[in-house]
TORGURO-37588 format. One record per residue: residue number from 1; y, z, x of N, C-alpha, C in turn; chain; residue in one letter. Coordinates in nm, 3 decimals, padded with zeros to 5 digits. Atoms other than C-alpha are relative to their C-alpha. Layout:
N
+-----+---------+---------+---------+---------+---------+---------+---------+---------+---------+----+----+
|   i |      nY |      nZ |      nX |     caY |     caZ |     caX |      cY |      cZ |      cX | ch | aa |
+-----+---------+---------+---------+---------+---------+---------+---------+---------+---------+----+----+
| NUM |       Y |       Z |       X |       Y |       Z |       X |       Y |       Z |       X |  A |  A |
...
+-----+---------+---------+---------+---------+---------+---------+---------+---------+---------+----+----+
This chain:
62
+-----+---------+---------+---------+---------+---------+---------+---------+---------+---------+----+----+
|   i |      nY |      nZ |      nX |     caY |     caZ |     caX |      cY |      cZ |      cX | ch | aa |
+-----+---------+---------+---------+---------+---------+---------+---------+---------+---------+----+----+
|   1 | -00.006 | -00.049 |  00.128 | -00.733 | -01.244 |  00.922 | -00.113 | -00.002 | -00.070 |  A |  X |
|   2 |  00.114 | -00.057 |  00.093 | -00.979 | -01.085 |  00.702 | -00.002 | -00.076 | -00.136 |  A |  X |
|   3 | -00.017 |  00.041 |  00.141 | -01.067 | -01.248 |  00.361 | -00.002 |  00.093 | -00.095 |  A |  X |
|   4 |  00.023 | -00.092 |  00.105 | -01.009 | -01.090 |  00.039 | -00.122 |  00.033 | -00.048 |  A |  X |
|   5 |  00.150 | -00.018 |  00.004 | -01.371 | -01.114 | -00.033 | -00.051 |  00.093 |  00.107 |  A |  X |
|   6 |  00.046 | -00.106 | -00.088 | -01.446 | -00.925 |  00.286 |  00.063 |  00.129 |  00.009 |  A |  X |
|   7 | -00.044 | -00.127 |  00.040 | -01.185 | -00.673 |  00.209 | -00.086 |  00.075 | -00.101 |  A |  X |
|   8 |  00.074 | -00.066 |  00.119 | -01.343 | -00.573 | -00.124 | -00.161 |  00.035 |  00.039 |  A |  X |
|   9 |  00.175 | -00.012 | -00.014 | -01.706 | -00.578 |  00.024 |  00.026 |  00.123 |  00.147 |  A |  X |
|  10 | -00.034 | -00.102 | -00.061 | -01.571 | -00.336 |  00.291 |  00.051 |  00.115 | -00.071 |  A |  X |
|  11 | -00.056 | -00.061 |  00.097 | -01.401 | -00.139 |  00.038 | -00.125 |  00.055 | -00.078 |  A |  X |
|  12 |  00.145 | -00.032 |  00.080 | -01.738 | -00.121 | -00.161 | -00.085 |  00.103 |  00.058 |  A |  X |
|  13 |  00.085 | -00.047 | -00.097 | -01.921 |  00.002 |  00.119 |  00.048 |  00.128 |  00.030 |  A |  X |
|  14 | -00.096 | -00.110 | -00.042 | -01.640 |  00.288 |  00.189 | -00.027 |  00.094 | -00.117 |  A |  X |
|  15 |  00.009 | -00.106 |  00.129 | -01.651 |  00.418 | -00.196 | -00.153 |  00.046 | -00.013 |  A |  X |
|  16 |  00.101 | -00.041 |  00.052 | -01.916 |  00.628 | -00.323 | -00.079 | -00.082 | -00.119 |  A |  X |
|  17 |  00.085 |  00.090 |  00.108 | -02.199 |  00.505 | -00.550 |  00.044 |  00.020 | -00.132 |  A |  X |
|  18 | -00.015 | -00.054 |  00.108 | -02.073 |  00.690 | -00.826 |  00.129 | -00.029 | -00.071 |  A |  X |
|  19 | -00.142 |  00.031 |  00.008 | -01.716 |  00.526 | -00.828 |  00.015 | -00.035 | -00.150 |  A |  X |
|  20 |  00.003 |  00.054 |  00.146 | -01.598 |  00.457 | -01.183 |  00.100 | -00.161 |  00.045 |  A |  X |
|  21 | -00.122 |  00.141 | -00.005 | -01.412 |  00.103 | -01.264 |  00.120 |  00.042 |  00.012 |  A |  X |
|  22 | -00.151 | -00.029 | -00.001 | -01.097 |  00.281 | -01.315 |  00.067 |  00.035 |  00.158 |  A |  X |
|  23 | -00.031 | -00.029 | -00.151 | -01.109 |  00.440 | -00.948 |  00.001 | -00.141 |  00.071 |  A |  X |
|  24 |  00.001 |  00.111 | -00.071 | -01.224 |  00.097 | -00.818 |  00.126 | -00.087 | -00.027 |  A |  X |
|  25 | -00.093 |  00.091 |  00.015 | -00.935 | -00.081 | -00.970 |  00.122 |  00.080 |  00.071 |  A |  X |
|  26 | -00.108 | -00.066 | -00.021 | -00.669 |  00.199 | -00.869 | -00.018 | -00.018 |  00.173 |  A |  X |
|  27 |  00.006 |  00.048 | -00.159 | -00.830 |  00.116 | -00.479 |  00.073 | -00.129 |  00.013 |  A |  X |
|  28 | -00.044 |  00.166 | -00.021 | -00.772 | -00.264 | -00.518 |  00.200 |  00.009 | -00.028 |  A |  X |
|  29 | -00.145 | -00.001 |  00.022 | -00.406 | -00.183 | -00.648 |  00.065 |  00.048 |  00.126 |  A |  X |
|  30 | -00.053 | -00.067 | -00.121 | -00.339 |  00.044 | -00.356 |  00.007 | -00.098 |  00.096 |  A |  X |
|  31 |  00.024 |  00.084 | -00.122 | -00.474 | -00.188 | -00.115 |  00.089 | -00.128 |  00.023 |  A |  X |
|  32 | -00.111 |  00.116 |  00.007 | -00.256 | -00.471 | -00.251 |  00.134 |  00.025 |  00.031 |  A |  X |
|  33 | -00.142 | -00.068 | -00.044 |  00.059 | -00.242 | -00.222 | -00.012 | -00.004 |  00.110 |  A |  X |
|  34 | -00.014 | -00.033 | -00.161 | -00.021 | -00.144 |  00.129 |  00.048 | -00.172 |  00.081 |  A |  X |
|  35 | -00.052 |  00.112 | -00.043 | -00.053 | -00.525 |  00.216 |  00.118 | -00.076 | -00.020 |  A |  X |
|  36 | -00.132 |  00.048 |  00.023 |  00.250 | -00.647 |  00.070 |  00.140 |  00.080 |  00.048 |  A |  X |
|  37 | -00.126 | -00.083 | -00.043 |  00.463 | -00.361 |  00.201 | -00.020 | -00.028 |  00.140 |  A |  X |
|  38 |  00.006 |  00.032 | -00.122 |  00.320 | -00.445 |  00.546 |  00.085 | -00.158 |  00.026 |  A |  X |
|  39 | -00.061 |  00.131 | -00.031 |  00.405 | -00.821 |  00.501 |  00.171 | -00.002 | -00.021 |  A |  X |
|  40 | -00.136 | -00.011 |  00.031 |  00.734 | -00.734 |  00.365 |  00.119 |  00.086 |  00.113 |  A |  X |
|  41 | -00.065 | -00.019 | -00.140 |  00.823 | -00.552 |  00.692 | -00.018 | -00.082 |  00.090 |  A |  X |
|  42 |  00.056 |  00.116 | -00.099 |  00.700 | -00.859 |  00.878 |  00.131 | -00.080 | -00.021 |  A |  X |
|  43 | -00.084 |  00.121 |  00.040 |  00.964 | -01.060 |  00.689 |  00.161 |  00.083 |  00.022 |  A |  X |
|  44 | -00.116 | -00.079 | -00.005 |  01.251 | -00.784 |  00.636 |  00.036 |  00.065 |  00.050 |  A |  X |
|  45 | -00.003 | -00.118 | -00.065 |  01.204 | -00.524 |  00.874 |  00.014 |  00.113 | -00.071 |  A |  X |
|  46 | -00.017 | -00.136 |  00.034 |  01.273 | -00.159 |  00.849 |  00.111 |  00.058 | -00.015 |  A |  X |
|  47 | -00.124 | -00.077 | -00.002 |  01.549 |  00.082 |  00.778 | -00.038 |  00.121 |  00.096 |  A |  X |
|  48 | -00.004 | -00.114 | -00.055 |  01.626 |  00.363 |  00.984 | -00.005 |  00.102 | -00.086 |  A |  X |
|  49 | -00.001 | -00.131 |  00.105 |  01.598 |  00.730 |  00.884 |  00.139 |  00.011 | -00.070 |  A |  X |
|  50 | -00.164 | -00.006 |  00.056 |  01.992 |  00.738 |  00.851 |  00.036 | -00.141 | -00.117 |  A |  X |
|  51 | -00.029 |  00.116 |  00.115 |  02.010 |  00.402 |  00.674 | -00.059 |  00.045 | -00.149 |  A |  X |
|  52 |  00.082 | -00.022 |  00.151 |  01.719 |  00.529 |  00.422 |  00.078 |  00.151 | -00.092 |  A |  X |
|  53 | -00.037 | -00.128 |  00.052 |  01.919 |  00.867 |  00.373 |  00.144 | -00.069 | -00.098 |  A |  X |
|  54 | -00.128 |  00.029 |  00.060 |  02.258 |  00.666 |  00.312 | -00.043 | -00.098 | -00.141 |  A |  X |
|  55 |  00.023 |  00.093 |  00.138 |  02.089 |  00.430 |  00.034 | -00.051 |  00.107 | -00.105 |  A |  X |
|  56 |  00.049 | -00.067 |  00.099 |  01.906 |  00.731 | -00.123 |  00.112 |  00.128 | -00.030 |  A |  X |
|  57 | -00.102 | -00.099 |  00.032 |  02.230 |  00.958 | -00.127 |  00.024 |  00.031 | -00.127 |  A |  X |
|  58 | -00.020 | -00.037 |  00.182 |  02.305 |  00.928 | -00.510 | -00.086 |  00.059 | -00.029 |  A |  X |
|  59 |  00.105 | -00.061 |  00.063 |  01.962 |  01.057 | -00.577 | -00.035 |  00.120 |  00.044 |  A |  X |
|  60 | -00.009 | -00.147 | -00.106 |  01.972 |  01.337 | -00.316 |  00.068 |  00.100 | -00.057 |  A |  X |
|  61 | -00.076 | -00.143 |  00.018 |  02.078 |  01.697 | -00.382 | -00.003 |  00.073 |  00.111 |  A |  X |
|  62 | -00.005 | -00.055 | -00.139 |  02.200 |  01.865 | -00.104 | -00.010 |  00.169 | -00.049 |  A |  X |
+-----+---------+---------+---------+---------+---------+---------+---------+---------+---------+----+----+
């Protein structure tokens, strides 16, 4: 498992030198959301395409 410090260092190396603080914060935000999503998949599983369509049906327009 990679440490948060190592993840940030890797991200910094991948970003351009002229990245703004706002852009950096956004990248950190996205990284955290992806990590949480992957953890949630491990604990709760996923939905099939049909299950997702059923859950979203009230918002989908035919």
